[in-house]
Structure formats: C-alpha cells, structure tokens
VOGU-3710 file (C-alpha; in Angstrom, 3 decimals, decimal comma):
1> xxxxxxxxxx> -0,125/0,049/0,054  1,550/3,169/-1,109  0,324/6,834/-1,406  1,872/9,989/-2,745  1,953/13,347/-0,952  1,962/16,624/-3,141  3,252/19,611/-1,528  2,546/22,861/-3,397  5,164/25,678/-3,548  4,724/28,428/-0,842
11> xxxxxxxxxx> 4,785/32,058/-1,544  8,591/32,400/-1,003  9,398/29,653/-3,702  7,138/31,460/-6,204  8,816/34,857/-5,394  12,091/33,382/-6,064  10,843/32,005/-9,657  9,381/35,452/-10,749  12,523/36,406/-12,609  12,580/33,262/-14,634
21> xxxxxxxxxx> 8,886/33,465/-15,502  9,047/37,204/-16,684  12,109/36,327/-18,905  9,984/33,444/-20,493  7,116/35,660/-21,285  8,873/38,699/-22,394  9,122/37,551/-25,899  5,189/36,896/-26,394  4,287/40,049/-24,486  6,616/42,172/-26,410
31> xxxxxxxxxx> 5,363/40,831/-29,688  1,796/41,541/-28,705  2,611/45,019/-27,622  4,502/45,718/-30,796  1,504/44,391/-32,909  -0,977/46,688/-31,057  1,288/49,591/-31,097  2,209/49,379/-34,712  -1,169/50,325/-36,014  -1,072/53,702/-34,333
41> xxxxxxxxxx> -0,434/56,318/-36,875  -1,074/60,176/-36,937  -4,100/60,381/-39,280  -4,936/63,937/-38,085  -3,187/65,940/-40,785  -4,485/63,835/-43,783  -6,356/65,146/-46,923  -10,078/65,176/-46,915  -10,426/62,501/-49,547  -8,102/60,125/-47,795
51> xxxxxxxxxx> -9,824/60,473/-44,260  -12,395/57,943/-44,542  -9,923/55,213/-45,817  -7,530/55,992/-42,984  -9,967/56,479/-39,926  -10,456/53,362/-37,818  -13,616/51,479/-38,508  -14,135/50,817/-34,416  -15,931/53,367/-32,568  -13,224/53,761/-30,076
61> xxxxxxxxxx> -10,801/56,609/-30,485  -8,666/58,901/-28,497  -9,984/61,217/-26,131  -8,361/64,313/-27,743  -9,647/63,387/-31,311  -13,124/62,629/-29,936  -13,304/65,967/-28,136  -12,110/67,704/-31,278  -14,647/66,052/-33,346  -17,427/66,853/-30,898
71> xxxxxxxxxx> -16,402/70,596/-30,644  -15,870/71,237/-34,293  -19,030/71,627/-36,299  -18,105/69,225/-38,993  -21,608/67,536/-39,141  -20,196/64,485/-40,781  -22,501/61,498/-41,333  -21,022/58,208/-40,381  -22,583/55,081/-42,231  -20,733/52,028/-40,783
81> xxxxxxxxxx> -16,898/52,542/-41,506  -17,264/55,443/-43,995  -17,524/59,038/-43,371  -19,441/61,229/-46,063  -18,629/64,899/-46,241  -21,866/67,122/-46,259  -20,381/69,047/-49,142  -19,952/65,886/-51,235  -23,517/64,886/-50,452  -24,935/68,276/-51,743
91> xxxxxxxxxx> -22,878/68,182/-54,840  -24,176/64,685/-55,526  -27,806/65,819/-54,890  -27,291/68,850/-57,143  -25,855/66,781/-59,856  -28,884/64,285/-59,723  -31,274/67,227/-59,735  -29,465/68,723/-62,819  -29,418/65,437/-64,767  -33,060/64,603/-63,942
101> xxxxxxxxxx> -34,077/68,169/-64,928  -31,985/67,892/-68,275  -33,653/64,434/-68,901  -37,013/65,836/-68,237  -36,435/68,819/-70,434  -35,031/66,781/-73,198  -37,813/64,260/-73,031  -40,482/67,112/-73,138  -38,771/68,861/-76,195  -38,337/65,437/-77,961
111> xxxxxxxxxx> -41,798/64,347/-77,399  -43,176/67,718/-78,535  -41,163/67,671/-81,773  -41,966/64,281/-82,525  -45,786/64,030/-81,867  -46,629/67,787/-81,859  -45,722/69,301/-85,052  -48,995/70,535/-85,605  -50,172/72,879/-82,959  -53,560/74,217/-82,187
121> xxxxxxxxxx> -55,190/76,357/-84,888  -57,256/78,693/-82,493  -54,121/80,302/-81,159  -53,802/78,663/-77,921  -55,796/76,942/-75,253  -59,036/78,933/-74,433  -59,625/80,086/-70,689  -62,534/77,624/-70,273  -60,571/74,725/-71,578  -57,549/75,402/-69,335
131> xxxxxxxxxx> -59,698/75,869/-66,299  -61,450/72,533/-66,978  -58,145/70,731/-67,336  -56,708/72,377/-64,329  -59,565/71,277/-62,286  -59,306/67,652/-63,611  -55,548/67,679/-62,685  -56,459/68,983/-59,325  -58,745/66,090/-58,620  -56,178/63,624/-60,134
141> xxxxxxxxxx> -53,649/64,892/-57,514  -56,117/64,650/-54,655  -57,180/61,234/-55,676  -53,471/60,087/-55,967  -52,971/61,746/-52,273  -55,960/59,729/-50,934  -54,476/56,548/-52,491  -51,196/57,172/-50,975  -52,485/58,008/-47,475  -54,878/55,170/-47,572
151> xxxxxxxxxx> -52,148/52,648/-48,560  -49,830/53,917/-45,754  -52,580/53,403/-43,130  -53,208/49,992/-44,312  -49,535/49,023/-43,960  -49,354/50,577/-40,496  -52,419/48,924/-39,341  -51,654/45,383/-40,602  -54,265/45,286/-43,169  -51,740/44,462/-45,921
161> xxxxxxxxxx> -50,670/41,482/-44,055  -54,019/40,210/-43,648  -54,579/40,746/-47,289  -51,615/38,792/-48,217  -52,226/35,738/-45,930  -55,834/35,312/-47,222  -56,679/33,555/-50,511  -55,377/35,518/-53,407  -57,989/34,517/-55,624  -60,824/35,697/-53,414
171> xxxxxxxxxx> -58,940/39,019/-52,688  -58,217/39,545/-56,377  -61,711/38,863/-57,620  -63,324/40,741/-54,790  -61,128/43,733/-55,147  -61,662/43,982/-59,012  -65,367/43,610/-58,385  -65,382/46,386/-55,767  -63,122/48,466/-57,730  -65,337/48,269/-60,909
181> xxxxxxxxxx> -68,396/48,830/-58,831  -67,219/51,922/-57,082  -65,896/53,342/-60,475  -69,096/52,641/-62,413  -71,245/54,084/-59,497  -69,035/57,202/-59,426  -69,353/57,795/-63,197  -73,034/57,254/-63,045  -73,818/59,893/-60,396  -74,847/63,259/-61,385
191> xxxxxxxxxx> -72,095/65,835/-60,732  -74,544/68,163/-58,884  -74,858/65,424/-56,177  -71,482/66,235/-54,548  -71,674/64,178/-51,343  -72,517/60,704/-52,896  -70,260/61,457/-55,857  -67,295/62,225/-53,626  -68,017/59,625/-51,195  -67,969/56,894/-53,931
201> xxxxxxxxxx> -64,796/58,604/-55,553  -63,154/58,137/-52,063  -64,139/54,633/-51,771  -62,796/53,818/-55,354  -59,367/55,537/-54,324  -59,451/53,267/-51,205  -59,878/50,177/-53,402  -56,929/51,243/-55,476  -54,708/51,804/-52,348  -55,577/48,133/-51,503
211> xxxxxxxxxx> -54,139/47,097/-54,699  -50,941/48,992/-54,497  -50,352/48,673/-50,832  -48,565/45,238/-50,880  -46,167/46,759/-53,401  -45,510/49,856/-51,302  -44,909/47,597/-48,301  -42,082/45,638/-49,984  -40,196/48,453/-51,891  -37,870/50,896/-49,970
221> xxxxxxxxxx> -38,953/54,443/-49,725  -36,039/55,860/-52,030  -37,015/53,486/-54,746  -40,734/54,697/-54,328  -39,819/58,332/-54,601  -37,661/57,628/-57,734  -40,546/55,850/-59,231  -42,835/58,699/-58,379  -40,642/61,317/-59,914  -40,122/59,260/-63,043
231> xxxxxxxxxx> -43,902/58,771/-63,420  -44,641/62,430/-62,909  -41,932/63,455/-65,483  -43,340/60,895/-68,079  -46,997/61,938/-67,631  -46,207/65,642/-67,318  -44,372/65,586/-70,714  -47,080/63,756/-72,363  -49,834/65,723/-71,049  -48,070/68,863/-72,245
241> xxxxxxxxxx> -47,973/67,451/-75,616  -51,797/66,488/-75,478  -52,690/69,885/-74,178  -50,858/71,879/-76,847  -51,570/69,451/-79,816  -54,136/70,153/-82,385  -57,640/69,648/-81,553  -58,921/66,060/-81,370  -55,499/64,963/-83,049  -54,996/61,935/-80,849
251> xxxxxxxxxx> -58,600/60,817/-80,271  -58,383/58,112/-82,889  -55,832/56,107/-80,925  -58,353/54,969/-78,384  -59,234/51,777/-80,072  -55,584/50,518/-80,624  -54,825/51,517/-77,046  -57,779/49,337/-75,891  -56,413/46,486/-77,896  -52,968/46,977/-76,418
261> xxxxxxxxxx> -54,371/47,145/-72,839  -56,247/43,809/-73,414  -52,672/42,431/-74,543  -50,962/43,654/-71,488  -53,691/42,291/-69,272  -53,474/38,881/-70,963  -49,779/38,860/-70,381  -50,173/39,677/-66,760  -52,309/36,574/-66,103  -49,880/34,365/-67,972
271> xxxxxxxxxx> -47,827/33,241/-64,844  -51,156/31,876/-63,540  -51,561/29,586/-66,527  -48,206/28,731/-67,790  -46,067/26,211/-66,178  -42,877/27,313/-64,375  -40,782/25,417/-66,801  -41,818/27,813/-69,539  -38,869/30,246/-68,458  -38,480/32,084/-71,966
281> xxxxxxxxxx> -42,346/32,473/-72,364  -42,753/33,760/-68,819  -39,819/36,430/-69,451  -41,369/37,460/-72,671  -44,794/37,997/-71,247  -43,201/39,787/-68,118  -41,540/42,204/-70,716  -44,852/42,921/-72,338  -46,422/43,490/-69,130  -43,789/45,987/-67,846
291> xxxxxxxxxx> -42,587/47,779/-71,041  -45,693/47,195/-73,265  -47,642/48,531/-70,351  -45,521/51,669/-70,007  -46,060/52,294/-73,664  -49,835/51,701/-73,691  -50,756/53,710/-70,516  -48,421/56,548/-71,732  -50,579/56,467/-74,857  -53,724/56,459/-72,530
301> xxxxxxxxxx> -52,468/59,624/-70,835  -52,206/61,474/-74,127  -55,586/60,236/-75,259  -57,090/61,123/-71,755  -55,873/64,703/-71,861  -57,136/65,419/-75,237  -60,563/63,689/-74,205  -60,700/66,184/-71,442  -60,271/69,105/-73,733  -62,940/67,789/-75,922
311> xxxxxxxxxx> -65,271/67,182/-73,042  -64,511/70,821/-71,943  -65,624/72,195/-75,482  -68,793/69,901/-75,318  -69,585/71,302/-71,831  -69,013/74,859/-73,152  -71,830/74,262/-75,532  -74,269/72,799/-73,028  -74,059/69,092/-74,540  -72,593/67,629/-71,346
321> xxxxxxxxxx> -72,280/68,724/-67,751  -68,903/69,663/-66,146  -67,510/66,547/-64,339  -63,843/66,844/-63,415  -64,188/63,987/-61,122  -64,912/61,478/-63,834  -62,086/62,906/-66,109  -59,694/62,536/-63,114  -60,439/58,743/-62,758  -58,940/57,898/-66,203
331> xxxxxxxxxx> -55,778/59,870/-65,239  -55,489/58,292/-61,862  -55,419/54,832/-63,396  -52,979/55,918/-65,970  -50,716/57,261/-63,110  -51,074/54,003/-61,159  -50,487/51,649/-63,817  -47,283/53,678/-64,950  -46,021/53,967/-61,356  -46,456/50,290/-60,458
341> xxxxxxxxxx> -44,346/49,323/-63,687  -41,702/51,823/-62,548  -41,337/50,449/-59,221  -40,995/46,877/-60,585  -38,419/48,010/-63,139  -36,395/49,852/-60,500  -36,614/46,767/-57,932  -35,506/44,464/-60,877  -32,464/46,722/-61,576  -31,651/46,896/-57,744
351> xxxx> -31,774/43,015/-57,619  -29,422/42,656/-60,473  -26,903/44,815/-58,886  -26,821/42,708/-55,837
//
C-alpha cells in the first residue's frame, strides 16, 4: 500500500521564480505590444479624400480626437466605417437634380417635336378649356394623395398582411369587383350630387390603395420616390403634348390603345396559366407586362388629356355637364399603372446589382 503526498510551492518559492517567468514571457508580450502599437499612426493631418480610408472602423478613439470632433461643427454623417462629407452629399444631390431636370427637359422637347408638329389652330388654349383641365389635374392629384395616405394607413394597421395571408383569388376577384363597382357608380352619379359622388370617389381610391399597398410595403422608400418622380416626369411631358396639340388629333388612338391594354392584361395573367418550366415565355410576357404597359398607358395619358379638352368644349356648348371627377379617374388609373411598372423595373435593376 503506497500513497503520494503533493506539497504545493509556497509564496517564497514562487517569489524566487518570478524573474524566470518574466524572462520566458517577455518575448510573447513584447510581440503582442508591438503588434498593437504598430497600428497607431497620426491620421489627423490628412487630406479630406483620404480621411475615410485612414480612419479606424471601430467606435473607440482617443480622447483628444473625440473632443475635437465633438467641438468642431463638422456635421459628418457616419454610415458604418465610411464618413461622407456634407459638401460631397450636396454636390451629388445637385448633380442628380441637374441630370433629372435635363432628362425631363430633353424628353419634353423631344416628345413635343415628334408628336406635336402641328399645334392648335385657335391660337392657344381657351380659358374655359384651361380651367377645366386644371380642375381635372387638381382632382387627379387629390385622388393620388388619398391613395397614398390610404395605402400608408393599411400598411401601418396590418391590413396589408391580412390581405396577403388570405386567399389571393378571393382578394383579387373581390377587389376587382369592388373597384369596378365603385368606379361605375361614381361615373353614373350626377355631378350636382356632391356628397354621394365624392364619397364613392373616395371609396374607389381606397380600393386602388388596397391594390398597391402590398407593393409599397415591399419596396424601399427611396425607390418609391424615384418611381414617383419618373412617373410625374413621363405623365407631365405627355400631358403637355396632349394639351398643346391640335384639337382632337389623338382621339383616334383610343381603339388601338384598348387592344394594347387587353394584350397587356393577358400577359399579366400568363404566370397563372403557364407552367414554371416555360422560362422564356414567362420572361417574354413579363416584358410585355412591364414595357408594353408603359407604352400603352403613356398613350392613354395622351388620349385622356385630349378627351378632357374635348369634353370641355362639349360642356361649354351645353351638350354635357362639367364633371372633373369622372375625368380624373382615367388619369389616376394611368398614373397608377405607370407607377407600378416603374417600381417593378427599379426593383429588378436593384436585384441585378446585388
């Protein structure tokens, strides 16, 4: 029978071995200190362009540098590890505005030259037509505002989520029926009955908001703003052409545009019918839905503006009553169809960049 006794070293023995332990660990500690101290450089006196690349990505900094940054009114915007100069941001924003204005002006002049070589014969737009067109555009803007606010409230309240989790066929068919019902009822009411007409017009705008709310919930706000600007630029230039063109010059395109709208609608329902293996056919129908829809509803904008002026002349003669609400419904539908396609095109471009 044997056993082993283990006696641990006391404090005096450990104190005698301290120099040996310090000598053994001096190499590793010196290397660690050298590694940490070698990254410290003076980056205070650097150029403005090289500053973002030389600044450390961590949030910790020296006390002096942090106090200097806090006291100096630099107003730098930090996004992760990059620092963006406010002057650079303002210059980029000004450049984008100038480029957008140049594109809008060039598009306006080009469309006017191509489609509007023959101007009006009566020396300009009469005051009555101008007033009727302005009231129509005013109701169009109000309707789009109601659609935007209603869609925002639907997103915030969770109504969009409840729509998306329910049966899409029930929602689609029911939404289309409600949309067509409110639109036809709004058009059928006499314009002198303000209360029911505006009530049904508001209900029609709410149904349109329910259609576009899921798309607005998925797209980022910056992309929605760009799509809205592009849509306004496109419709504004086409409306200018329609307003300054010769009387009833583009009213004949209503039939071809209706046929094009039917083709675009059929291409939109193609993914529900075609199998997923028909990749090329689905891609072709998607292009028809997007780019063909832009062309068709851009033509509808031109047609609707000339139709508004034609109805203004008829109302001036007493043939029909003035009804800017009915006129605005067509322009609202044109705006929504162009806007939805703009959003989808921009989202596709953003996904390709990723």
